[in-house]
N, C-alpha and C positions, 0 to 999 in steps of 0.2 A: 529509820526510814530508809532505805539505802537510795544514792541517786546516780542512774544506770542508765549508761547509750548503748545500743546494739546495734550492729548493723548485719546486713548478709549480704553475699558477694554481691557486686553489680552486673545485671546477666546484658550481656552483649547487644547492641544496638542493631544485628544484623538475621535476624531468623526470630521464630516463635518461641514460646514457653512449655516446653512437651514436659511428663510425668517425672523426667531425668530432676531438670528444675526444680520440682516443686517439693523433692525431698528435701532442702536444704530452707524453704522458706515457709515452708509446713512448718519443722525441725526449729527454726527461728520465731516463727511467730506462738507457736505453743508456746514456747519459753518466756517470752513476753509478757501474752497473758496471764502466765500462772505466777511469775512474778508480778506482776501488777495486783492480781489475787490474794498474794501474803502481804498486800500494805506500802508496795516498794514504787518510789518513782522511778519508771522504765519509760525511756525515747526510743521508738525505734524508725532508724532512717534506713533509706538507699535509691538507687537513680538507675539508670540506662547508663550504660559504659559505652560511650557514641565516639569515639574517634577511633582514626589508622584507618592502614591502605584498603581494608576489605569494604569498610564504611563507604572511600571514594567512590571505591570498584562497581560497587551495588548501587550507589547512586546513581554513578555514570550507563549502567545497561536500564535503568529504571529509568534516564530521562529525566531526573529530578536532581534539583539539589542535594548534597550532604542533610543539610541544614533541615530540607522537607522530608527525606528518609528517615532521618532520628525519629522524628515529630510524629511520624507514624507510626513506627516500630514501638515509640515510646504507649501512646495512646492503645493499642494491642497489648502490653503488657500490662499495663495498669488493669485493663479490662479483665485479664486473664486472672491477676490476681488478685484482683475483687472478687472473682466468680467464689474463689476459695478460699476468702473470708480473709484474706492474707491485710492485717490492722497495718502498714504502713501508716506511721505518724507524721512522714514525708518521703514523697519519692520525688525524686530532682533528676538531673541528666549530670553527665559530667562536660557536657559542652555549655559552660554556663559561665558568665563572670566570677561568679563565686570559687568557681575552681582555679578559673584563671588564675584571680590573685593568688590562693593558695598555693597554686605551683610554682606560681611565678616567686613568691616569698620563697618557700622550701628551698628551691635552685638559687635562690642570689644568696643566701645563709649559706647551703653548706657553699656554695662556689667560694665567697668571702673566709669560711674557715680553711677553706686551701682543700677540699675535701672534692672537685674536679678537675679533673685533666681531660687534653685533646691529645688523639693521635690517628696518624691516618691509616684509613681501614681500604680495601680492594674490595671490590664488587662485582657482581654482574649487575650489569646496567641494559634495559630494553632499550634501543635507542628509537623505536617506533612510539614505544608505550612515554617513552622518554621519565622514565623512575628507575629507581633501583632494584633488584627483583630478592627480593625474601626466598629463602630456602624453596619453601613450597610452591614457589611459582615459579620456577626452575626443574625442566624433566632431560633427561639423555641419557647415555649410555653408562653403564657402572663400569667404572677405571679399574677396579679388581675382575669380574666373570665378564664383561662384556654384554650385560644384559640390558637391551633395551629397555626405554620409558619409565627409568629410575629418576624418580624425586631427587630437590638437589642436598639430600644432608642424607641420605640412606638407602641401600640398596636391600629392594624385596626379597630377592632371590637370593642373594647369597649372606646378605647381614650385616656388609661392612659399611660403616660409618665413614663419611670423608666429607669435604668443604666443598660448595658450589661448582668451584671456579677448579675442581677434581674430574666434572666429570668429561666423557666425552663427546664431541657434537651436542652440544647442549643447545636448548632451545627454550623460548618462553611462554607459560603458558596460557600467558593475556595474548601474545599477539602472533606468538607462531614465528617472533624473529632470532635471529641467532645473536645473543646476546653477546656485548662488548667488555672486557676489564674496564672500569674505574675507578678514581682513587677521588675519595672526599674525609675531610675532614669529621672524626666524630668525635663526641662531648660524651666520657666517663665518670660515673659516680665510683667513687678508691672504696669500695667494701671492704676488699684488706684491711686498712685502717680499724674496720669496727670487729675485728676478727674476737679478741678478749672479751669488748663486752657483749657481741652476741651470743658467744660463747656460756658468760653467766646468764644474762639473759632468758635463752632456753632454757636455761634448768633451774630458774630461779621463780618462786610460790605460783608453781602450779598454772604458769600461764601456757604450757602447751600439753597435750598428752604426751603419755609418758612415749608410746612408739611414734609420736611425732618427732620428738626432740629424739630420741637416735636415731632417724631417718636422715635430721639434719644432721648430726656426727658425722655421716660418710661424705656430706659437703665439707665441715670444717677439715677433716681427714686428710680429702683431694688436694683441700687450699681453696680459697674464695678469690674467685676473678674478679674483677675490674668492670664494672655494671655496664653495656653502651647504651646510654641515656638519650640518643640522640638518632631525627632522620632523615632525609631529606626531602626536598620539597620535590616533585607533588606529594601531598600529606593531609591530609585530615585532621588538625588537632590543633597545639598551642606554639605559635614560635618561641624558642629558646630566644631569653632576652638578653642583651645587652653583648650580642656579637657584632663582630668586625663588619664596617660597612661593607665591604669590599669582598666579603663572603657570601657565598648562596647560601637562602635560606635554610634555616634547620627549626627542627618539633621537634617538641617533648615527642618521646617513645610512648605509645599508650598506655604503658604498663607502669610509667613514673604518672601521668595525670587520676589514671585510674581508682590507687586506692585513696590519692588526693580529694575522691567525690565525694567519700564518707565526711570530711570536714565538708567541703562546700555541702552538702545537704545539708547536715545538721544546724550552720551559719544562717541557711536560706530558711530553716526553719525559725529560729532565734530572730530572725529580724521579722519573719510576719506574724510572731508571739509577740514583738516586742510593745509594751504599756499593758498588754494583758495579765489578766491570774493565771496564765499558763504560761508565766516570762520564762525564756530559758537565759543562761549565763554564759557564752558561747566559751569564754576564759575559766569556768569554772572548770569544763570537761576537758579544755586542751591544753592547758597551761604545761610547762614543765615542772615546777614544784607546786602538786596536784594539794594543798593544804587541805582543799575540801574531801577529802579522799572521793571523789567518785570514781565512779569504774564505767570501764571501756570495753566491749566484748564484741569478735568479730564471729560469728558464723561463715565455713569456707568450703568448699571442695577440696579432700586431700591432693587434687595435680597442683593447688595451686596456695602450696603449704611456703614453698622457697618465698614467694616474692611476698606472703603477708609475713612470716617466720623471720625469714633475714634482713632484706632488700625495706619494708616499710618500716619496721624498730629503727634499722641505722638510720634511714631518711631522717624520722622522726626523731632520731638524739642527733643525728648532726646540726639540728636547724632548729631546737633548743624546744622542740613539741615532747607533751607528754607521750608515752610509748602505752600498748593497748595492757588493759588487766590481762586480759587470756584471750585466745585465739585457739575456737572451735571447731576440727576439722570433723569433716562426717564419710564415709565412704559412697559409694555410688548405689545405682538402681539397674537392677537384671529383672527382667519380668519374664514370668515360668523357666525362671533358673538359667536362662540365658542373655547375652545381649542385647536392649533395643533394636528390633529390627523392622523394617517397611517390610521387608514381603510377606513376614509372617501377624503383621499389623498390630504388631507390641511397640512402636517406638509411635507413640498415640500423644496428639499435644493435648494442652490441656482444654482447647476450646472444642476438641472433638471429646473429651473425656464428659466434660459439664456438657455436651447436649441430650448425654444417655445416662447420667449416672450423677445420684449425688454428691457436690464435692467432698460431704460430710465423713461418708463412707471411707473414701480415701486418706484423711486428715487422721480419722481412725486406726484404718491400717497400717499406715505410716508410725503411726506413735504407737502404736502393736510391736513392732520391730526395730525400733529406733534405741541407740541406749548412747554410753557417753563413748564408747569406743570407735578406733575408725575402720569399720566393718562396712562392707555392701550390705545391702538388704535386699531381698526378693519381694518382688510382687505376683505369689503364684494368685492366678486369677480364678483357679478352683477353691481354693484357701480363702481368696476376700473374699468369695459372696458368703463361702460359708462362715467364717468368723466376726462379719458383720452380721449376718443373720441370726447367729446364734449370740453373741456378746449383749449388738445393744439390741435387737427386737424380741430375740426369745428371752433374754434377762432382764435386761435395764427395761427401756420401757412396758416390758409387759407385767411389773411391778404394778406399775401406775394404772394400768390398763385394768388388771386382774382387782383391782382394790376400790377405785375411782368411784364406780358404778353404785356399790353400795352404799356408799358416803353421801354422794348425790341425791338418791334416789328415797333413800330410807332416813336422812339427818342433818336434809340440805345443805351437805356440804361440809356439814362440821367436826372438826375431829375433836375426839375425845378430851377430855381437863389434865389427864393423869397418861405415863406413859406407861403401860403395863409389863414391858420389856426393857426396863434403862438399863439393864447388863450390856444385851446385845445393843442398843443403842449406845452404849457410853462406849461398847468395844471399835462399833465402827467408826465412831468420831472420832478416839482415839489415835486409828489406824490413819485417817487428815492426817496426822504429824508424820508417818514416813513417806502418807502420797506428795507431803511438799516436798518431803526431802528428795523424793525421787525427782521429781519436775528438777526441783532446782540444779540438782546435778547431771541434770540429760538422761537421767536413765527411764525412759516413758514408756519403754515395755516392761519396766517392772514395776511403776506408777500403775497401767492399766490391768496387770495381774492383780494389785492390789486391789482394785475396784471392783473387779469380777468377783475375787472371791469374797468381796464385801454383798454384791450383788447375789451369787449363791448363797450367802445365810439367810438371806430378805426369800428366798425363793425357797426355800425348805423350811425358813419359818413358815412362808403360808403355806405351805404341801401338807405341812404339819396341823395345820391351825381350821384346813378348810374352811371360808368365811362361805362358800356357798352351799359348803351341808348346813352351818350352823344358822344361815340366814330360813334354813326352811324349817326349822325347831321354834317352842314357844319358849318363852324366856329369857334369849339371848342376844336381843335387842345389843344391849352395851357392850357383849365379850365380840360383837360383828364391828362396831363400831371402834371398841379398842385393837383389834387385831389389825382391820383396815388402815387406822390410824398407826400406828408401827409401821405396815408398809411401809405408807406415802412418807414418815419420816425418815424411812430409808432409802426412800428414794431420789429424799430431798438432797439426804446429804451425797448420795449420787455424780445429781446437779451441780453440786458445788466443784466435785474433787473430777467432773467429766468436763467442766467449762471450758479451760482451756483448748480442749481439742475439740470440743464442738460447741462452738459459742450457737450457730442457729439454733441444737434443738433445746438447747440449756435456758436461750431467750422467750421460747415457746411453752418450756417446763415450767419458765419460771410468771409466765399468764395463766396457765393452767392452776400454780399452785396461790395465785395469788400472792406473793412477794416482789422483792423489788432487789433484794440484795442476796446473790452468789458469791463471796469474799469467804475467801477460807476462815476467816474467824465469824463467818455466820453457822457456822456448823456447830456449834458451841450453841444456838439458843433453838430449842427444840421447838416446832410446831402444836402447842397445846393448846386446845379450843380457839383452832383458827378455821375460818371459812376458805374452803378450795372449791373453784371452778367446776363446771361439767368438762368432765376430760374429753378430747380429743386425739384424733390419733396422730402420732410425735417420729412416727417414722414407720416407714414402709422396708419391705423385704426386697433384698436385690434379686432381679431376676435374669435367670441363667439370659434369654433373649436379647435383653440389654447390650449385655456384657459385649454378646456375640457381635451384636449390629454396630457396639464400638469399634469392635476389632478390624469387623468389612468396612466402617467408616474409615482406619486408619489406614488400611491399604490404599483404599481407593483416594481419599486427599491427599497422602503425602505424596502418592505418586504422580499427581499435578502437581506439584510443589513445585516451584525451582529450586535447585540445593542453593543455598546462599552462596558465596566465595567465601575461600576460605584466609581465614587471619594470621595474621604475624601476630603471637603471645597470644592470640586464643586458638591458636589451630597447633595441638598438640606436637610437638618437633619428634620427629620418627627416629629420632636418634635415643628420646628419653623412652625407656624401655615399661616404664610405669605407666597403666591405661588413665587415662585423661578425661573428668568432664568440661575440660575444656572448649574440647571438642563438641560436647555436646552445646556450651554456649552458643556454638554458630549457627547451631539446629540443623547441620550437615548430617548426613547418611553415618552410622557407627558400621563398621565392618561384624558380621555374626561371631557370635564365640563360639567355641569347636562344643559340641556336649562331653561330658563325661562317657561316653564309650570311645571317641576320639581320642581322649586323654589317653586313657586305658593301655591305647594300642602304642604308645610312647617307653620304650626300654631302653631304662639307664642303668649302667654298668660302674663297678669301682674299677678302676682305670690305674695302672700304675705310669708313668711317664719314663719312659724307659730313656728319651733324649727330649729337648726343646731347644730349638735354635731360631735365629734371624734367619728372613728371606729374603734374599737378595735380589733387588729392584721391587718391595714393597714394602711402604715404612708405617705397614700398621696392622703386617701380620707375624706371628709366630705360626712356628710351624712344629706338631706334637707327632712326637712316634709312642706308640700306647700300646700297652699289654692290658687286652682286658677278656684274658683268660681264655683267648683262642690260637690255633695252630701257629698264626702269622700276627705280629704286631698291626697296628693301625696305623694310618697318617690319616693326619687332622690338620688343617688350618683355624686358625682363631684371631680374630682383628683384635686383639689388646694388645702389641706389641709398647705403646706410648705408656702403658702403666703396669709391666713387668719386664726385667731383663731375663735372658731363658736359664740362667742358674737360681732365680727365685725358684722358677717350679720344676728345674731339674728333679728325681725321684719322689717326687708327692703322689700319693694317691687322689685323683678326682674323680671327677662324674663325666661320664660320656654317654652321649644318646648312640645308640650302637643300630638302631634299625632307620636313621637317617637314611634317604636315598643318596647314592655317590655324587658329590658333585664336581665336576669339570671344569677347573679353574685355570688361569693362565701358568699356573707355577705349577699343577698337579693335581689329583683328585683327592678331594676330603671326604676320607670313609666317617665320619662321625662329628661331634659336636660337643666343645670342653663345654660344660656346665660353670657361668659365673652371673653374675647381682650386681647391681649398682647401676649409674647412670653412664652413659659412654660418651657423653660429653666432658662429665667431669670425674669419673672414677669406676674403674670393673674391676669385681673383686672374684677371681677363680675361685670357686668352691672346693675345698681342700677336706679330705678327710682323715680319719687318725689312722697311724701304722700301719694296727689292729687289722683294718677293715682287707677282708680277704679277697684280692684282684679277680674280677669274673660275676660276682656277687652281684643278682639283680638287686636294686634299691625297690621298695614299692613305695 
């Protein structure tokens, strides 16, 4: 028996739970239930992420204390998780005594080991609100193209990235006051000291998916930087201990104590269970030299990999705690092939969904889409209805409903003493090994396909034997009982396999089957001479009117809901070009995706760099002269100067977006865009092509 501790990322205590969040919690819950069903000791903990400027500001706006604010949100989160049958062993909060103790302990150990340093940082300060402003709380005129009303980190018009201090005519989005420059001492965790450890850790023992490890290599290539772990008062969080008495109060940045919340929630559970049969030993799971071979796994969204696969293991290693056995990242949720949208009613709250549809429909549909890959999944509402109705109602439940009536009416619910189709049942029983492996490997979609193949075999068998016809004939009583008994045994096997996904349906099926156990091991004992109870409908079909009503209610309810204050660390950084579920964690509305028809309008051509030069007076721009196969070369500006010297790109073949509207800039007109990838904060890589590529060719 393996001893396993599992966590999901902590939802931010600044908004409601919606379907985008539920991808992760449903994925984790299914995995936990499957591992428990296979006989392992699994503990699943989570907590609300309850600190930061956004919480403080939201509480202020609502006229309550931050403590009252987070308590209300926590109760709402727990209610939503319960509706969707998410079975935490403990759900805590990062605003707890346990989290304070562990955060301070980790900090002190890091500090004593020489991994903490300080330096002065100059930031914009709101003189009215009396607080330092994160980039998302500052707006002004872009320093490159003079576009007004741009955030303090990125221009949405010309795409230039910059520091908030570079903005022209900046103003605070909190008070509209003109911010002033102010210097304060900040505390930094020396992440570069752990570079070799992290390089080895991210590539060892299958801790990360290959695509995640490859993504992190970009950060190593760009060079790790020390991590700012402090914030100045006023701030809702924990004060940093042992700071000089003559310094203003310093607080842990929310992302320092957030992952520590995993340890704190587990410790809280250990304390609750102390002295009981379910007692847990904290050190057994978190001591650095893990002689007990316990396992710790984190399920997270792909947008917070950086924190969980670099900062977190480095913090743990530097403070003499064990590191995670594995960090499993998943993709984002789209609805009907597009980003969730309030205007279309597809930005759906968990509460709104549960008012119209059974949560197990969504659990099954997500399971049918999820794999071990870091891929986005799509909730196509039409496919959702068809799949649930076809698979669960039309295939699985139909097996029991077609067979149980004959057994109860004619044989008092007693199944045959022998199985007349042992080869068929043995085949389905053996398939359980593949299904169990698929669950463990997080290949849920494969598990669902295997289960439905078993259901198809059962329905084919029933269709071939036609017990409804046999029942009308004389002398076929035993054959009818035998056929229906085979069907009920297969149905029981399907309930074993679906129990991690559909706990409520399978609990009702246990009552119908008159059994107590649906563990994976129980599939090896067939129901022979067993008495079942009268069949009652186990699941209803999804009606289109209910889906339509849910969408319409989502339009209404979310229009009436106040948009939460964006948060540092939880609102995506506009300088980061990767998409982010961190925005979903705030409950803020997400920008609509473009459709495929819009993307198809983008024209990309092979371009030859005839010249590449610095731009006088612009420290972030390079100027390209590009041959794109036209009569005249094109002039293109790109904000990549800090990553390239001009001679590195001179003569290269690159990709140019050629049908972008010309943009007049301070230094000239830009007639396209040079394609690059990566993170603007830490490293952009221009996409270059082989010399054999023909200039002017259009790229599909």
